[in-house]
C-alpha positions as CSV (number, residue, x, y, z in Angstrom):
1,M,96.2,96.9,86.9
2,S,98.4,97.8,89.9
3,T,95.6,96.8,92.3
4,F,95.2,93.5,90.4
5,H,98.9,92.9,90.9
6,V,98.4,93.3,94.7
7,Y,95.7,90.6,94.7
8,V,97.1,88.0,92.3
9,G,100.8,88.6,92.0
10,R,103.1,89.6,89.2
11,N,101.9,86.9,86.8
12,Q,98.4,88.5,86.9
13,V,97.0,84.9,86.6
14,P,95.9,83.3,89.9
15,V,98.1,80.2,90.4
16,L,97.6,78.4,93.7
17,P,100.6,76.6,95.2
18,V,100.5,72.8,95.6
19,I,99.3,71.8,99.1
20,R,100.6,68.7,100.8
21,K,98.7,66.2,102.9
22,L,99.7,66.9,106.5
23,E,100.2,64.5,109.4
24,P,100.1,65.3,113.1
25,H,103.8,65.0,113.4
26,D,104.2,68.0,111.1
27,V,102.9,70.2,113.9
28,K,105.6,68.8,116.3
29,D,108.3,69.2,113.6
30,A,107.3,72.8,113.1
31,L,107.4,73.6,116.8
32,I,110.8,72.0,117.0
33,G,112.0,74.1,114.1
34,G,110.7,77.2,115.9
35,I,112.4,76.3,119.1
36,E,115.7,75.7,117.3
37,D,115.5,79.1,115.6
38,F,114.8,80.7,118.9
39,R,117.8,79.0,120.5
40,A,120.0,80.0,117.5
41,M,118.9,83.6,117.6
42,P,117.7,84.3,121.1
43,S,119.0,87.9,121.7
44,H,117.3,89.7,118.8
45,L,114.2,87.4,119.0
46,V,113.7,88.4,122.6
47,F,114.1,92.1,121.6
48,L,111.4,91.7,119.0
49,G,109.3,89.7,121.4
50,L,109.2,92.4,123.9
51,V,106.7,94.2,121.8
52,Y,104.0,91.7,122.7
53,P,104.1,91.8,126.5
54,L,104.5,95.6,126.4
55,C,101.4,95.9,124.3
56,G,99.6,93.6,126.7
57,M,100.5,95.6,129.8
58,I,99.5,98.8,128.0
59,I,96.2,97.3,127.1
60,A,95.6,96.4,130.8
61,Y,96.5,99.9,131.9
62,V,94.4,101.8,129.4
63,T,91.3,99.7,130.0
64,S,91.6,100.2,133.8
65,Q,92.1,104.0,133.4
66,Q,89.4,104.6,130.8
67,N,86.5,102.5,132.4
68,L,86.9,100.0,129.6
69,L,87.5,96.9,131.8
70,H,84.9,95.0,129.8
71,L,87.2,95.3,126.7
72,L,90.3,93.9,128.4
73,F,89.6,90.3,127.3
74,P,88.5,91.3,123.8
75,L,91.6,93.4,123.3
76,A,94.0,90.8,124.7
77,S,92.4,87.9,122.8
78,G,91.8,90.0,119.7
79,F,95.5,91.0,119.5
80,A,96.1,87.4,118.3
81,L,94.0,88.3,115.2
82,I,96.8,90.5,113.9
83,G,99.6,88.3,115.2
84,P,100.3,86.6,111.8
85,F,100.9,90.1,110.3
86,A,103.0,91.3,113.3
87,A,105.2,88.2,113.0
88,V,106.3,88.8,109.4
89,G,109.7,90.0,110.5
90,L,110.2,86.7,112.3
91,Y,109.4,84.7,109.2
92,E,112.0,86.7,107.3
93,M,114.7,85.8,109.9
94,S,113.7,82.2,109.8
95,R,113.9,82.2,106.0
96,R,117.4,83.6,106.1
97,R,118.6,81.0,108.6
98,E,117.0,78.3,106.5
99,L,119.2,79.4,103.6
100,G,122.3,79.5,105.7
101,L,122.6,83.4,105.6
102,D,123.7,85.6,108.4
103,T,120.9,86.9,110.7
104,S,120.4,89.8,113.1
105,W,117.5,91.6,114.5
106,S,117.8,94.2,111.7
107,H,117.1,91.6,109.1
108,A,113.5,91.4,110.3
109,F,113.0,94.8,108.6
110,D,114.1,93.3,105.2
111,V,110.4,92.6,104.8
112,L,110.1,96.3,103.8
113,R,112.1,95.5,100.7
114,S,110.0,92.5,99.6
115,P,108.3,92.8,96.2
116,S,105.2,91.5,98.0
117,I,105.1,94.3,100.5
118,P,101.9,95.9,99.0
119,S,100.1,92.5,99.2
120,I,101.4,92.0,102.8
121,L,100.1,95.4,103.8
122,A,96.8,94.9,102.1
123,L,96.2,91.6,104.0
124,G,97.5,93.1,107.2
125,L,95.0,96.0,106.9
126,F,92.2,93.4,106.4
127,L,93.2,91.7,109.6
128,M,93.2,95.0,111.4
129,A,89.7,95.6,110.1
130,L,88.7,92.2,111.6
131,F,90.2,93.2,114.9
132,V,88.2,96.5,114.9
133,A,85.1,94.6,114.0
134,W,85.6,92.2,116.9
135,L,86.1,95.0,119.4
136,S,82.9,96.8,118.0
137,I,80.8,93.7,118.4
138,A,82.2,93.0,121.9
139,Q,81.2,96.6,122.9
140,L,77.7,96.1,121.4
141,L,77.3,92.8,123.3
142,F,78.3,94.4,126.6
143,A,76.0,97.4,126.0
144,W,73.1,95.0,125.2
145,L,73.6,93.1,128.5
146,Y,74.7,95.9,130.8
147,G,73.3,99.0,129.3
148,D,75.1,102.2,130.2
149,A,76.7,100.7,133.3
150,Q,80.5,100.7,133.3
151,P,82.7,98.5,135.5
152,T,84.7,100.4,138.1
153,S,87.1,97.7,139.3
154,Y,88.6,94.3,138.1
155,Q,87.3,92.5,141.2
156,G,83.8,93.9,140.9
157,F,83.5,93.2,137.2
158,L,84.9,89.7,137.6
159,T,82.5,88.9,140.4
160,D,79.5,90.1,138.4
161,V,80.5,88.2,135.3
162,L,81.0,84.9,137.2
163,S,77.9,85.2,139.5
164,T,75.1,86.6,137.3
165,T,73.1,85.3,134.4
166,R,74.0,88.3,132.2
167,G,77.7,87.7,133.1
168,W,77.5,84.1,131.9
169,T,75.7,85.2,128.8
170,L,78.5,87.6,128.1
171,I,81.0,84.8,128.5
172,V,79.2,82.2,126.4
173,V,78.0,84.5,123.6
174,G,81.3,86.5,123.6
175,C,83.4,83.4,123.4
176,F,81.3,82.0,120.5
177,I,81.6,85.2,118.5
178,G,85.3,85.4,119.3
179,F,85.7,81.8,118.1
180,C,84.0,82.6,114.8
181,F,86.4,85.5,114.3
182,A,89.4,83.3,115.2
183,V,88.3,80.6,112.7
184,V,88.0,83.1,109.9
185,T,91.3,84.8,110.7
186,F,93.1,81.5,111.0
187,S,91.7,80.1,107.8
188,I,92.7,83.1,105.7
189,S,96.1,83.7,107.2
190,V,97.5,80.4,108.4
191,I,100.1,80.3,105.6
192,A,99.2,83.6,103.8
193,F,101.9,85.8,105.1
194,P,104.8,83.3,104.8
195,L,103.6,82.6,101.2
196,L,103.7,86.3,100.3
197,L,107.1,86.6,101.9
198,D,108.3,83.6,99.9
199,R,106.6,84.4,96.6
200,D,105.0,87.2,94.8
201,A,101.7,85.4,94.9
202,G,99.3,88.3,95.6
203,A,96.9,88.7,98.6
204,A,94.0,86.9,97.1
205,V,96.0,83.9,96.0
206,A,97.7,83.7,99.5
207,V,94.2,83.8,101.2
208,A,92.9,81.1,98.8
209,A,95.9,79.0,99.4
210,S,95.4,79.2,103.2
211,V,91.7,78.3,102.9
212,R,92.6,75.4,100.7
213,A,95.2,74.2,103.1
214,V,92.6,74.2,105.9
215,V,90.0,72.5,103.9
216,Q,92.4,69.7,102.7
217,N,93.9,69.2,106.2
218,P,91.1,70.0,108.7
219,M,92.3,67.8,111.6
220,V,96.0,68.8,111.4
221,M,95.1,72.5,111.0
222,A,92.8,72.2,114.0
223,L,95.7,70.7,116.0
224,W,98.0,73.6,114.9
225,G,95.3,76.2,115.9
226,L,94.8,74.6,119.3
227,T,98.6,74.5,119.8
228,I,98.8,78.2,119.1
229,V,95.9,79.0,121.4
230,A,97.4,76.9,124.2
231,A,100.8,78.5,123.8
232,L,99.3,82.0,123.8
233,I,97.3,81.3,127.0
234,V,100.4,79.9,128.8
235,G,102.5,82.9,127.6
236,S,99.8,85.4,128.7
237,L,99.1,84.2,132.2
238,P,102.1,85.8,134.0
239,F,101.1,89.4,132.9
240,F,101.9,88.6,129.3
241,V,105.6,88.2,130.2
242,G,105.8,84.7,128.8
243,L,105.0,86.1,125.3
244,V,108.6,87.2,125.1
245,I,109.5,83.6,124.5
246,V,106.2,82.2,123.1
247,M,105.7,84.7,120.3
248,P,109.1,84.3,118.7
249,I,108.8,80.5,118.9
250,L,105.4,80.6,117.3
251,G,106.5,83.0,114.7
252,H,109.3,80.8,113.6
253,A,107.3,77.7,113.9
254,T,104.7,79.2,111.6
255,W,107.4,79.5,108.9
256,H,108.4,75.9,109.3
257,F,104.7,74.9,109.3
258,Y,104.4,76.8,106.0
259,R,107.2,74.7,104.6
260,K,105.4,71.6,105.6
261,V,102.1,72.7,104.0
262,V,103.3,74.1,100.6
263,V,105.5,72.3,98.1
264,R,108.5,74.4,97.3
265,E,109.0,75.9,93.8
266,P,112.4,77.5,93.7
267,A,111.6,79.3,90.5
268,Q,108.8,81.2,92.2
269,E,110.6,82.2,95.3
270,H,111.8,85.7,96.0
271,P,115.6,86.0,96.1
272,I,117.2,87.1,99.4
273,A,118.7,90.6,99.3
274,S,122.1,90.5,100.8
275,S,122.9,94.2,100.7
276,P,122.2,96.2,103.8
277,L,119.1,98.5,104.0
278,G,120.1,101.7,102.2
279,K,122.0,100.1,99.3
280,A,121.0,98.6,96.0
281,A,117.9,100.8,95.8
282,H,116.9,99.4,92.4
283,D,116.3,96.0,94.1
284,R,113.9,97.4,96.7
285,V,110.3,98.4,96.6
286,A,110.2,102.2,96.4
287,P,108.7,104.1,99.3
288,H,105.7,105.2,97.2
289,S,104.7,101.5,96.9
290,F,103.2,101.6,100.3
291,L,100.6,104.0,99.0
292,F,100.6,103.3,95.3
293,P,101.5,99.6,95.0
294,W,101.9,99.2,91.2
295,P,104.3,96.5,90.0
296,K,107.9,97.4,89.3
297,A,108.6,97.8,85.6
298,R,110.6,94.9,84.2
299,S,113.2,95.2,81.5
């Protein structure tokens, strides 16, 4: 029964939220909301955003030192697959600002007290599995085309990729496979994590709601996806440094986009905990819930 709670929420009856019909201007409005949140909370958002460029630089260093240069692009692009999970703390900060509550970087960790944390973790682990699957397929594709040969330098590998048939095959087939992974990840998570943070819906319900939102609004969702890709490319070009700004803005914009997609139901929304972490323990998810996510007993 506890596992069932993780998938469908506390009501134990799958109830999908009402999805709105979107317009292209909703994408612009969401981005404006993300920028406004960033301007209102720049110091702690930059602090959180430092995680992304640091990860990018670490990826570049590790691949160069371990003869894994061929995995640099799959690692850098695949990192976006787990971006929706990594940005959960930013959604929480945006939610607090939306309600007129005080915000600081520490409030990003209020996610750990959410009744939906087991579902959030379950869906996050699934995105991690997709990330690992993408890397494994990228490695198999490279081995199929290049055999046991390992690139020894960025310049040599780049020259080979851009000037040989096998190199262009790697680019075309790799990008197609990556596109398929991106579409799947986007479809199941575009509003899933904000929904779980907002309501105790359950992972399966959150995924179903995301898929329904994409099916009902294919053009606007495609525009939103392209906007995310373009922003990530721009932020990644100067050695990932631009992600310090891009990632927080996209994280907050995702929360505002969720508000555009789903009709609000105040009775279903989680209350915001106003006590600092370490107090009011009875209102928080117990530590064992990370491993054994059964629902909290209700009186």
